N, C-alpha and C positions, 0 to 999 in steps of 0.2 A: 393084887391091885393096891392094897395098902402099902406094900413094899415099894411098888413103882411110884406111888404118890410120895412116899417118904423119901425115896431116892431123888425124885424130882425136886421135892421141897429142899432137901439137903443140897442138891446141886444149885438150886436158886439161891439158897442162903450163902453158899460158898461164893457164888458170883457176886452177890450183894456185898459180902465181906471184902472181896477183892476190889470192888468199885469203891466201897467206903475207905479201904486202906489206900487206894490210889488217890482218892479225894483228900484224905488226911495228909498224904505225902505232898500233894500239890499245895495244900493249904500251908503246910510247914515250910515248904520252899518259898512260897509267897511271903509268909511271915518273916522268914530270914531276909528276903530281898527288901521288904519294907523296912525291917529293922536296920539293915545296912544303909538304905536311902536316908532314913531318919538320922542315923549316926553321921553319915556324910554331910547332911544338911546342917546338923548341929556343929560339926567340925568347921564347915565352911563359914557359918555365921560367927563362930568364935574367931576364926582367922580374919574375917571381914571386920569384926569389932576391934580386934587388936590393930589391924592396919589403919582403921579409921582413927583410933586413939593416937597412934603414932603420927599419922598425917596431920591430925588436928594439933597435936603438940608442936610439931615442926612448923606448921603454918602460924600458930600463935607466936612462936619464938621469932619467926621471920618478920611477922607484923610488928612485934615489939622492937626488933632491931631496926626496922625501917623507921618506926616512930622515933626512936632515939636518934638515928641519923638525921632525920628531918628536924628534930628539935635543935640538934647541934648546928645544923646548917642555918636554921632560922636565927640562932644566937649570933653566929658569925656574920650573917647578912645584916643583922641589927647593928652590930659593931661597925661594919663597913658603912652603913647608912649614917650612923652617928658621926663617924670621921668625915664622910663626904659633906654632911650638913655643916659641920664645924668649919671645914676648909672653905665651903661655899660662902659662909658668913664672913670669914676672914678676907677672902678675895673680894667680896662685895664691899666690905669696909675699906679695904685698900684702894679699890677702884674709886670709891666715893671720895676718899681723901685726896687721891691723885687728881680727880676732876675738880675738886674744890681748889687745890693748889694751882692747877692750870687756869681756872677762872680768876683766881687772885692775881696770877702772873699776867693774864690777859688784861685785867683791869689796870694793873700797874703800867703795862706797856701802852695801853690807851692813854693814860695820864701823861706818860713820857712823850708820846707822839703828839698829843695836844699841846704840851708845853713846848716841844721843839717846833711845832707848827707856828705857835705864837711868836717864839723867838725868831724863827725864820721870817715871818711876816714883818716883825719889827726891824730886823736887819735889812730886809728888802726896802722897807720904807726909809730907813736911814741911808741906805746906799742910793736909792733913787733921789732922796733929798740932797744928799751930798753931791751926786752927779748933776742935779739941777743947779746947785749952788756953783759948782765948778764951771758949768757951761755958762752961767750968768756972768760969772766973774772971770772966767777963763783962766783959771789958775793952772 
Protein backbone atom coordinates (compact mmCIF):
# COMPACT_ATOMS: atom_id res chain seq x y z
CA UNK A 1 0.00 0.00 0.00
CA UNK A 2 2.82 2.31 0.77
CA UNK A 3 4.22 1.52 -2.62
CA UNK A 4 0.92 2.38 -4.26
CA UNK A 5 0.72 5.54 -2.27
CA UNK A 6 4.26 6.44 -3.16
CA UNK A 7 3.58 5.71 -6.82
CA UNK A 8 0.49 7.84 -6.78
CA UNK A 9 2.32 10.57 -4.97
CA UNK A 10 5.15 10.35 -7.52
CA UNK A 11 2.62 10.39 -10.32
CA UNK A 12 0.94 13.42 -8.81
CA UNK A 13 4.30 15.14 -8.38
CA UNK A 14 5.18 14.43 -12.00
CA UNK A 15 1.86 15.84 -13.13
CA UNK A 16 2.41 18.88 -10.93
CA UNK A 17 5.90 19.31 -12.34
CA UNK A 18 4.49 19.12 -15.87
CA UNK A 19 1.83 21.70 -15.00
CA UNK A 20 4.43 23.97 -13.36
CA UNK A 21 6.76 23.52 -16.36
CA UNK A 22 3.89 24.34 -18.73
CA UNK A 23 3.01 27.37 -16.61
CA UNK A 24 6.65 28.51 -16.58
CA UNK A 25 6.78 28.05 -20.35
CA UNK A 26 3.60 30.11 -20.82
CA UNK A 27 4.93 32.77 -18.45
CA UNK A 28 8.23 32.88 -20.37
CA UNK A 29 6.35 33.21 -23.67
CA UNK A 30 4.20 35.98 -22.22
CA UNK A 31 7.25 37.73 -20.82
CA UNK A 32 8.88 37.59 -24.26
CA UNK A 33 5.72 38.97 -25.88
CA UNK A 34 5.43 41.76 -23.28
CA UNK A 35 9.14 42.56 -23.71
CA UNK A 36 8.63 42.75 -27.49
CA UNK A 37 5.58 44.99 -27.04
CA UNK A 38 7.53 47.27 -24.71
CA UNK A 39 10.44 47.34 -27.18
CA UNK A 40 8.05 48.13 -30.06
CA UNK A 41 6.35 50.85 -27.99
CA UNK A 42 9.71 52.42 -27.11
CA UNK A 43 10.81 52.25 -30.75
CA UNK A 44 7.49 53.82 -31.84
CA UNK A 45 7.86 56.60 -29.26
CA UNK A 46 11.45 57.26 -30.39
CA UNK A 47 10.32 57.43 -34.03
CA UNK A 48 7.40 59.61 -33.04
CA UNK A 49 9.68 61.95 -31.08
CA UNK A 50 12.12 62.14 -33.99
CA UNK A 51 9.31 62.88 -36.45
CA UNK A 52 7.89 65.45 -34.07
CA UNK A 53 11.26 67.20 -33.76
CA UNK A 54 11.72 67.21 -37.56
CA UNK A 55 8.21 68.53 -38.14
CA UNK A 56 8.63 71.18 -35.47
CA UNK A 57 11.94 72.25 -36.96
CA UNK A 58 10.44 72.48 -40.46
CA UNK A 59 7.37 74.32 -39.16
CA UNK A 60 9.52 76.84 -37.27
CA UNK A 61 11.66 77.34 -40.37
CA UNK A 62 8.56 77.85 -42.53
CA UNK A 63 7.12 80.31 -40.02
CA UNK A 64 10.41 82.21 -39.95
CA UNK A 65 10.44 82.33 -43.77
CA UNK A 66 6.86 83.58 -43.89
CA UNK A 67 7.73 86.19 -41.25
CA UNK A 68 10.72 87.36 -43.30
CA UNK A 69 8.61 87.51 -46.44
CA UNK A 70 5.91 89.49 -44.68
CA UNK A 71 8.47 91.93 -43.27
CA UNK A 72 9.93 92.43 -46.75
CA UNK A 73 6.44 92.93 -48.21
CA UNK A 74 5.62 95.40 -45.46
CA UNK A 75 8.79 97.37 -46.20
CA UNK A 76 7.95 97.44 -49.92
CA UNK A 77 4.38 98.52 -49.21
CA UNK A 78 5.69 101.26 -46.93
CA UNK A 79 7.95 102.48 -49.74
CA UNK A 80 5.03 102.47 -52.18
CA UNK A 81 2.89 104.30 -49.64
CA UNK A 82 5.58 106.95 -49.19
CA UNK A 83 5.90 107.42 -52.96
CA UNK A 84 2.12 107.62 -53.38
CA UNK A 85 1.85 110.12 -50.52
CA UNK A 86 4.60 112.26 -52.03
CA UNK A 87 2.99 112.10 -55.48
CA UNK A 88 -0.38 112.93 -53.97
CA UNK A 89 1.03 116.01 -52.23
CA UNK A 90 2.76 117.14 -55.44
CA UNK A 91 -0.43 116.67 -57.47
CA UNK A 92 -2.46 118.49 -54.82
CA UNK A 93 0.03 121.37 -54.86
CA UNK A 94 0.03 121.48 -58.66
CA UNK A 95 -3.78 121.49 -58.81
CA UNK A 96 -3.92 124.20 -56.15
CA UNK A 97 -1.46 126.39 -58.07
CA UNK A 98 -3.38 125.79 -61.32
CA UNK A 99 -6.64 126.76 -59.62
CA UNK A 100 -4.99 129.91 -58.24
CA UNK A 101 -3.69 130.76 -61.73
CA UNK A 102 -7.14 130.17 -63.23
CA UNK A 103 -8.70 132.38 -60.56
CA UNK A 104 -6.14 135.12 -61.29
CA UNK A 105 -6.79 134.77 -65.03
CA UNK A 106 -10.54 134.93 -64.41
CA UNK A 107 -10.13 138.06 -62.29
CA UNK A 108 -8.00 139.63 -65.05
CA UNK A 109 -10.59 138.68 -67.69
CA UNK A 110 -13.34 140.16 -65.52
CA UNK A 111 -11.39 143.43 -65.26
CA UNK A 112 -10.82 143.45 -69.03
CA UNK A 113 -14.52 142.72 -69.68
CA UNK A 114 -15.51 145.49 -67.26
CA UNK A 115 -13.05 147.87 -68.93
CA UNK A 116 -14.33 146.92 -72.40
CA UNK A 117 -17.92 147.29 -71.22
CA UNK A 118 -17.17 150.82 -70.02
CA UNK A 119 -15.36 151.67 -73.28
CA UNK A 120 -18.24 150.18 -75.30
CA UNK A 121 -20.73 152.18 -73.27
CA UNK A 122 -18.70 155.35 -73.83
CA UNK A 123 -18.42 154.63 -77.55
CA UNK A 124 -22.16 154.04 -77.81
CA UNK A 125 -22.77 157.24 -75.98
CA UNK A 126 -20.40 159.06 -78.32
CA UNK A 127 -21.99 157.41 -81.36
CA UNK A 128 -25.46 158.23 -80.17
CA UNK A 129 -24.38 161.77 -79.41
CA UNK A 130 -22.73 162.06 -82.78
CA UNK A 131 -25.82 160.65 -84.53
CA UNK A 132 -28.03 163.09 -82.65
CA UNK A 133 -25.79 165.96 -83.67
CA UNK A 134 -25.78 164.81 -87.27
CA UNK A 135 -29.51 164.48 -87.32
CA UNK A 136 -29.89 167.92 -85.81
CA UNK A 137 -27.56 169.51 -88.18
CA UNK A 138 -28.03 167.10 -90.97
CA UNK A 139 -24.54 166.81 -91.85
